[in-house]
C-alpha positions in Angstrom: -5.0 -52.4 -59.5 -8.4 -51.8 -58.2 -7.4 -48.9 -55.8 -6.5 -45.6 -57.6 -6.3 -43.2 -54.6 -5.7 -39.3 -55.1 -3.7 -39.8 -58.5 -6.7 -38.7 -60.4 -6.5 -34.9 -59.2 -3.3 -34.5 -61.0 -4.8 -35.4 -64.4 -8.4 -34.5 -64.2 -9.8 -31.1 -63.3 -13.5 -32.2 -62.9 -14.4 -36.0 -62.2 -17.8 -37.5 -62.4 -18.0 -40.2 -59.7 -20.4 -43.1 -59.6 -23.7 -42.4 -58.1 -24.3 -43.9 -54.5 -27.1 -46.3 -53.6 -28.3 -45.2 -50.2 -29.3 -47.6 -47.4 -30.3 -45.4 -44.5 -26.8 -45.0 -43.3 -24.4 -42.1 -43.0 -21.2 -43.3 -44.5 -20.8 -44.5 -48.1 -17.8 -45.3 -50.4 -16.8 -42.9 -53.3 -15.9 -44.5 -56.3 -15.0 -43.7 -60.0 -15.6 -46.6 -62.6 -16.1 -48.9 -59.6 -12.5 -48.0 -58.3 -12.1 -46.4 -54.8 -11.7 -42.5 -55.2 -9.9 -40.4 -52.4 -11.2 -36.6 -52.7 -9.0 -33.7 -51.9 -11.5 -32.5 -49.3 -15.1 -32.2 -48.7 -15.2 -28.7 -50.3 -14.1 -30.4 -53.6 -17.2 -32.5 -53.7 -20.6 -31.5 -55.3 -23.5 -33.9 -54.5 -27.1 -33.8 -55.2 -29.7 -35.9 -53.4 -33.4 -36.0 -54.7 -32.5 -32.9 -56.9 -31.1 -30.9 -53.9 -27.4 -29.8 -53.8 -25.9 -30.9 -50.5 -23.7 -28.1 -48.8 -22.0 -28.2 -45.2 -23.7 -31.4 -44.2 -21.0 -34.1 -45.0 -17.2 -34.6 -44.6 -14.8 -37.1 -46.3 -12.7 -39.7 -44.8 -10.1 -41.3 -47.1 -12.3 -42.6 -50.0 -15.5 -42.4 -48.0 -18.2 -39.7 -47.8 -19.8 -39.1 -44.3 -23.1 -37.4 -44.0 -24.2 -35.6 -40.9 -27.7 -37.5 -41.3 -28.9 -40.7 -42.2 -29.8 -40.9 -46.0 -32.9 -42.6 -46.5 -32.8 -45.8 -48.8 -35.6 -44.3 -50.9 -33.4 -41.2 -51.7 -31.7 -41.0 -55.1 -28.2 -39.8 -55.8 -28.6 -37.5 -58.9 -24.8 -37.0 -59.3 -21.4 -36.6 -57.5 -18.6 -34.4 -59.0 -15.1 -33.8 -57.8 -13.3 -30.7 -58.6 -9.6 -31.6 -58.7 -6.5 -29.6 -58.8 -5.1 -30.8 -62.2 -5.6 -28.8 -65.4 -7.8 -30.5 -68.1 -8.6 -27.5 -70.1 -7.1 -24.3 -71.6 -8.4 -21.1 -69.9 -9.9 -18.5 -72.2 -7.7 -15.5 -73.0 -7.8 -12.9 -70.3 -10.0 -15.1 -68.0 -7.3 -15.4 -65.4 -7.2 -12.1 -63.4 -5.1 -10.8 -60.3 -7.8 -12.1 -57.9 -7.1 -15.6 -59.1 -3.4 -15.6 -58.7 -1.2 -15.8 -55.5 2.4 -16.8 -56.4 4.1 -17.6 -53.2 8.0 -17.7 -52.9 9.8 -20.0 -50.4 13.5 -20.0 -49.3 14.4 -22.1 -52.2 12.5 -20.9 -55.2 10.6 -17.8 -56.4 6.9 -17.5 -56.8 7.1 -16.5 -60.5 9.7 -17.7 -62.9 10.0 -16.7 -66.6 11.9 -19.4 -68.5 13.8 -19.2 -71.6 13.1 -21.4 -74.6 15.9 -23.8 -74.1 17.5 -22.4 -77.1 18.5 -18.8 -77.6 15.8 -16.8 -76.2 16.3 -15.6 -72.6 13.5 -15.3 -70.0 11.8 -11.8 -69.8 8.9 -10.1 -68.2 6.9 -7.2 -70.1 5.1 -4.6 -68.2 2.4 -3.1 -70.6 0.8 0.5 -70.6 -2.8 0.9 -69.7 -3.7 0.4 -73.4 -1.6 -2.5 -73.8 0.0 -0.9 -76.8 3.5 -0.3 -75.4 5.6 -2.1 -73.0 8.7 -2.0 -70.8 10.7 -5.4 -71.1 13.2 -6.8 -68.5 15.1 -9.5 -69.8 17.6 -11.9 -68.4 21.3 -11.8 -69.5 22.4 -14.3 -72.0 23.3 -17.9 -70.9 27.0 -17.4 -71.7 27.3 -14.4 -69.6 26.7 -15.9 -66.2 29.0 -17.3 -64.0 26.2 -17.9 -61.3 22.9 -16.8 -60.2 22.2 -13.2 -59.4 19.9 -11.9 -56.7 19.0 -8.2 -56.4 17.2 -6.7 -53.3 15.2 -3.5 -53.9 15.6 -0.5 -51.7 12.9 -0.2 -48.8 12.3 3.5 -49.8 11.7 5.7 -52.8 14.7 7.8 -52.2 15.0 11.5 -53.0 14.8 13.5 -56.2 18.1 13.4 -58.1 19.4 10.2 -56.3 20.6 7.1 -58.2 20.4 3.5 -57.4 23.6 1.6 -56.4 24.7 -1.8 -55.3 26.9 -3.0 -52.4 28.3 -5.7 -54.5 26.3 -8.4 -53.0 23.0 -7.5 -54.7 21.6 -5.1 -52.0 20.4 -2.0 -53.9 20.2 1.4 -52.2 19.6 5.1 -53.4 22.6 7.4 -53.1 23.3 11.1 -53.9 25.7 11.8 -56.8 29.0 13.3 -55.2 29.8 16.8 -56.4 32.2 16.8 -59.5 32.7 20.4 -60.1 36.2 20.9 -58.7 35.2 23.6 -56.3 36.5 25.5 -54.2 38.5 27.0 -57.0 40.5 30.3 -57.3 43.1 32.1 -59.4 44.8 35.6 -58.4 47.4 37.6 -60.1 49.8 40.5 -59.1 48.6 44.0 -59.7 51.9 45.3 -58.2 55.3 43.5 -57.4 56.5 42.3 -54.1 59.9 43.0 -52.7 62.0 40.0 -52.1 65.3 40.6 -50.1 68.5 38.7 -50.5 68.4 35.1 -49.0 64.9 35.6 -47.6 61.5 33.8 -48.2 59.2 36.6 -48.8 55.4 36.1 -49.0 54.0 37.2 -52.5 50.9 39.6 -52.4 48.4 38.6 -55.3 46.1 41.4 -55.1 43.6 40.7 -58.1 41.3 37.9 -58.1 40.6 36.3 -61.3 37.8 34.1 -59.8 37.1 32.8 -56.3 34.2 30.3 -56.1 33.9 30.2 -52.4 35.3 33.5 -51.3 38.1 31.6 -49.6 41.1 33.6 -51.0 42.3 36.6 -49.1 43.6 39.1 -51.7 44.0 42.2 -49.1 45.7 41.0 -46.0 47.4 37.5 -46.0 47.2 36.6 -49.8 46.4 33.0 -49.0 43.6 30.4 -49.6 42.0 28.9 -46.6 39.8 25.7 -46.8 36.1 26.5 -46.1 33.8 24.4 -43.9 32.9 21.3 -45.4 35.4 21.3 -48.2 38.3 19.2 -46.7 39.8 17.0 -49.3 42.8 16.8 -52.0 43.7 20.0 -53.6 45.8 21.0 -56.7 47.8 24.3 -56.5 50.1 26.0 -58.8 52.2 29.3 -58.8 54.5 31.1 -61.1 56.7 33.9 -60.4 59.2 36.0 -62.5 62.1 38.2 -61.3 64.4 40.3 -63.2 67.9 39.4 -61.8 69.9 41.4 -64.3 72.7 38.9 -64.5 73.4 35.0 -64.2 74.4 35.5 -60.5 72.0 33.8 -58.0 68.7 31.7 -58.4 65.1 32.1 -57.9 62.8 29.7 -56.0 59.0 29.6 -56.1 57.4 27.7 -53.2 53.8 26.9 -52.0 53.6 26.8 -48.3 50.8 24.9 -46.4 50.2 26.1 -42.8 53.6 27.9 -42.6 55.8 25.0 -44.1 56.9 24.4 -47.7 55.0 21.6 -49.2 56.2 21.9 -52.9 58.9 24.2 -54.6 60.9 24.7 -57.9 64.2 26.4 -58.4 65.9 28.1 -61.4 69.4 29.6 -61.5 72.2 30.8 -63.8 70.0 32.5 -66.1 70.7 36.1 -67.5 68.0 38.7 -66.6 64.4 37.2 -66.3 64.2 34.1 -64.0 60.5 32.5 -64.5 59.9 29.7 -62.0 56.6 27.6 -61.7 55.7 25.0 -59.3 52.6 22.7 -58.8 51.5 20.0 -56.5 48.7 17.9 -54.8 48.2 18.0 -51.1 45.6 17.0 -48.5 43.8 19.8 -47.0 41.6 19.9 -43.8 39.1 22.5 -43.0 41.1 25.7 -41.9 44.2 24.8 -43.5 45.9 27.4 -45.6 48.2 27.9 -48.5 50.2 30.7 -49.7 53.2 31.4 -52.1 56.6 32.7 -51.1 59.7 33.5 -53.3 63.4 33.1 -52.4 66.2 34.8 -54.2 70.0 35.0 -53.5 71.4 37.5 -56.1 73.0 39.6 -53.3 70.6 42.4 -53.6 66.8 43.3 -53.4 64.5 42.2 -56.2 60.9 42.8 -57.0 58.6 40.5 -58.7 57.0 41.2 -62.0 53.4 41.9 -62.5 52.6 40.2 -65.9 49.6 37.9 -65.6 51.1 35.4 -68.0 54.1 34.6 -65.7 53.0 35.7 -62.0 49.9 33.8 -60.8 48.5 31.6 -58.1 45.7 29.2 -58.4 44.1 26.1 -56.9 41.1 23.8 -57.0 39.7 20.8 -55.0 40.0 17.3 -56.7 36.6 15.7 -57.3 36.2 12.0 -56.7 39.3 11.2 -54.8 
């Protein structure tokens, strides 16, 4: 087939075309080895006439070169070179710089793809230090670990100090702040003196001594209760223990933790001689301003007083983190 068209640009980077014999006209056929040749554009043509490189004074139309002037029949075509888009040589090391690259992505593919070797080596990208003596390498997961392609979209900001990067499960990454996990507010209180508990009554117990109180949220002087401070709503774990000397096996003792004036957890013990020790614990949702306190019930038939030993008489609580 005599007409080759543009196929040459894919296999040859620089093509030397056949010299032109001028006849006083403006339009001449371009050939290579006597076959018609279609250039990429006029910018890909370098032509010399009478020893002068021509620039900006011709165009191309198909396999023809069209000059803006009539070329004298006495003029000589020294050479015609075509610079194609194919690669017919190996670039020297470090010869391709950032100014010579512009990788453009589209809706179906990335501008840069680091391929695996078709065997066991996964695709990766290495980022070198300034001296090229160290690198940070980012590698793909192994072939067998994939169930489909993964796409991650980076955040649009730097985030703030101490934040971490999280995903929404669909590949969209963002910065987030680590939630507090220190179980505060937290408190513990004990009794420095006993509380009188009448027969068949629910007496509020006075815990006068604070062992700790991280947010100054426990009142150890008036109401002997813990109140949720601003910004600290959530789930809380509370516990309390009381001991009464009943002197006989008659009657029972009940330790209760009340929330906002109503029992939310309690425990009962009865039929024991002398000391009744009753502990109770529970988890409860607390809003800002909610309060909890400890009450004791006994039905011995007389008046009893709670003991003061710190091992048996205490009230504590803390906020649960992560729930």
